C-alpha positions as CSV (number, residue, x, y, z in Angstrom):
1,M,32.4,1.1,-7.7
2,T,32.7,-2.6,-9.1
3,A,31.0,-3.8,-11.6
4,E,29.0,-6.2,-9.7
5,T,27.7,-3.5,-7.2
6,S,26.7,-1.2,-10.4
7,R,24.6,-4.2,-12.0
8,L,23.0,-4.6,-8.3
9,R,21.8,-1.0,-8.6
10,E,20.8,-1.1,-11.7
11,G,18.6,-4.1,-11.1
12,A,17.5,-3.4,-7.7
13,A,13.4,-2.3,-8.4
14,S,12.0,-0.2,-5.2
15,F,8.3,-0.5,-6.5
16,P,6.0,-3.1,-8.2
17,L,5.3,-2.4,-12.0
18,K,1.7,-1.5,-11.0
19,H,3.1,1.5,-8.4
20,K,5.2,2.4,-11.2
21,L,2.5,2.7,-13.9
22,L,0.3,4.9,-11.5
23,R,3.0,7.4,-11.2
24,F,4.1,7.1,-14.8
25,T,0.4,8.2,-15.8
26,W,0.4,10.4,-12.6
27,R,3.3,12.3,-14.1
28,I,1.8,12.9,-17.8
29,T,-1.5,13.5,-16.5
30,W,-0.1,16.3,-14.1
31,L,2.7,17.6,-16.6
32,I,-0.5,18.0,-19.6
33,F,-3.5,19.1,-17.4
34,G,-2.4,20.3,-14.5
35,S,0.9,21.7,-13.3
36,W,0.8,24.7,-15.6
37,T,-2.9,25.5,-14.7
38,P,-3.9,29.4,-13.4
39,V,-4.5,30.0,-9.7
40,Q,-8.3,30.4,-10.1
41,L,-8.2,26.4,-11.8
42,R,-7.2,25.6,-8.2
43,F,-10.7,23.1,-8.2
44,W,-9.4,21.5,-11.5
45,R,-5.8,20.6,-9.5
46,I,-7.7,19.2,-6.3
47,F,-9.7,17.0,-8.3
48,L,-6.7,15.6,-10.6
49,L,-4.9,15.3,-7.2
50,R,-8.3,13.5,-5.5
51,F,-8.7,11.3,-8.7
52,F,-5.3,9.5,-8.5
53,G,-6.0,9.1,-4.9
54,A,-4.8,12.6,-2.9
55,K,-7.4,12.9,0.1
56,I,-7.4,16.8,0.5
57,G,-9.3,19.0,2.4
58,S,-11.9,21.7,1.5
59,R,-10.2,25.0,0.7
60,S,-6.9,23.8,0.5
61,D,-4.8,24.0,-2.8
62,V,-1.7,22.6,-4.3
63,R,-0.4,25.7,-6.8
64,K,0.9,25.5,-10.3
65,G,4.3,24.4,-10.9
66,A,4.2,22.2,-7.3
67,K,5.0,18.3,-7.8
68,V,3.2,15.5,-6.0
69,W,5.7,12.3,-6.7
70,F,2.6,9.6,-5.6
71,P,-1.2,10.9,-4.7
72,P,-2.2,8.6,-2.8
73,N,0.5,9.0,-0.2
74,L,-0.7,12.3,0.1
75,T,-3.3,13.8,2.6
76,M,-4.2,17.4,3.5
77,G,-6.4,18.9,5.9
78,E,-8.8,22.1,5.3
79,N,-7.6,25.6,4.3
80,S,-3.9,24.1,3.3
81,L,-1.7,25.2,0.6
82,V,1.1,23.8,-1.2
83,G,3.3,26.9,-2.9
84,P,4.1,26.9,-6.6
85,G,7.3,25.0,-7.1
86,A,7.2,23.2,-3.7
87,E,8.0,19.2,-4.1
88,I,6.1,16.4,-2.4
89,Y,8.4,13.4,-2.8
90,N,5.8,11.2,-1.2
91,M,7.6,7.5,-1.2
92,A,5.8,7.1,2.3
93,P,3.1,8.9,3.4
94,I,2.9,12.8,3.8
95,T,0.5,14.4,5.9
96,I,-0.3,18.0,5.9
97,G,-3.0,19.4,8.9
98,R,-5.3,22.1,8.9
99,N,-4.1,25.8,8.2
100,C,-0.6,24.6,6.9
101,I,1.3,26.4,4.4
102,I,4.3,24.7,2.2
103,S,5.8,28.0,0.8
104,Q,7.6,27.8,-3.0
105,G,10.1,25.8,-3.3
106,A,9.9,23.6,-0.4
107,F,10.6,20.0,-0.2
108,L,9.2,17.1,2.1
109,C,10.8,13.4,1.0
110,G,10.0,11.0,2.7
111,G,12.7,8.7,1.4
112,T,16.3,8.1,1.4
113,H,18.3,5.3,0.4
114,D,21.1,3.1,2.9
115,V,24.3,4.6,2.3
116,D,26.3,1.1,3.6
117,D,24.1,-1.2,1.5
118,P,25.8,-1.9,-2.1
119,M,22.3,-1.9,-3.9
120,F,21.6,1.7,-1.9
121,T,18.3,-0.2,-0.7
122,L,15.4,2.7,-0.1
123,I,14.5,3.7,3.2
124,T,11.2,5.2,3.4
125,K,9.6,6.8,6.8
126,P,6.3,9.0,6.8
127,I,6.4,13.0,7.5
128,V,3.9,14.9,9.3
129,I,3.1,18.3,9.1
130,E,0.6,19.2,11.8
131,D,-2.2,21.7,11.7
132,D,-1.1,25.5,11.8
133,A,2.5,25.0,11.0
134,W,4.4,26.7,8.5
135,I,7.3,25.7,5.9
136,A,8.8,28.7,4.4
137,A,10.5,28.9,1.0
138,D,13.1,26.5,0.0
139,A,12.7,24.5,3.7
140,F,13.8,21.1,3.6
141,V,11.9,18.2,5.7
142,G,13.5,14.8,5.3
143,P,12.1,10.9,6.1
144,G,10.3,10.8,9.3
145,G,10.1,14.5,9.8
146,I,7.6,15.9,12.1
147,V,6.4,19.7,12.8
148,G,4.5,20.3,15.7
149,R,1.4,22.4,15.6
150,G,2.0,25.8,14.7
151,A,6.0,25.8,14.4
152,V,7.7,27.4,11.5
153,L,10.8,25.9,9.7
154,G,12.4,29.1,8.5
155,A,13.7,29.8,4.8
156,R,16.3,27.2,3.7
157,A,15.8,25.3,7.0
158,V,16.8,21.6,7.0
159,T,15.2,19.1,9.5
160,S,14.4,15.3,9.8
161,S,13.3,15.3,13.2
162,R,10.8,16.5,15.7
163,L,10.2,20.3,15.8
164,A,8.1,21.4,19.1
165,P,4.8,23.0,18.5
166,W,4.2,27.0,18.7
167,T,8.3,27.1,17.8
168,I,10.4,28.9,14.7
169,Y,13.3,27.3,13.7
170,A,16.1,28.0,11.5
171,G,19.4,26.6,10.2
172,N,21.0,23.2,9.0
173,P,20.4,21.6,11.2
174,A,16.8,23.4,12.4
175,R,17.6,25.5,15.9
176,P,14.9,27.0,18.1
177,I,14.8,30.9,17.5
178,R,11.9,31.6,19.8
179,E,8.0,30.3,20.3
180,R,5.8,32.1,18.0
181,R,3.7,34.9,19.7
182,W,0.8,34.2,17.6
183,R,-1.4,31.0,18.8
184,V,-4.9,29.4,17.7
185,N,-6.9,29.0,20.9
186,E,-6.2,25.3,22.0
187,P,-8.7,23.8,24.3
188,E,-7.6,22.9,27.6
189,L,-6.5,19.3,28.6
190,G,-9.3,17.3,29.9
191,Q,-12.1,19.2,28.0
């Protein structure tokens, strides 16, 4: 790495100052008032996230120890859970549908860097976790990942692509293992 390349990386701001100040304020607020709270204070944690701009449905929870990088880029449907130690690194919007589980230690990452650019320019892509899906412990969903309705991404599995609905995936990269036997009654097309 040349001195010029090093200088360019250090000077390449990715987000405006207002964005950085909101993230800093959020991080301090979450650390002091939210991240350590017991399970029973779910409403308080949800209040903090909503106050900072997250859109979270009723009966949803973000457990203690979870991290949300930028609350305005988080949308969660009803009755969904982000487990302890899970990380929502949402430089781009991350949408979690209804009745979803993001298990402990899971990592949803909405950004990467252009490795062919000397400034390592940030590249962001939204992530969508559709209704009834489960992201198991320590699994990774990368930029642009779409987890179809009812799909399961197994423990420590990795994806940045589209996972078919009602299918169980495992491995790195994630590969289909089998279809799920349990399904929510889905309305017929055209009804």
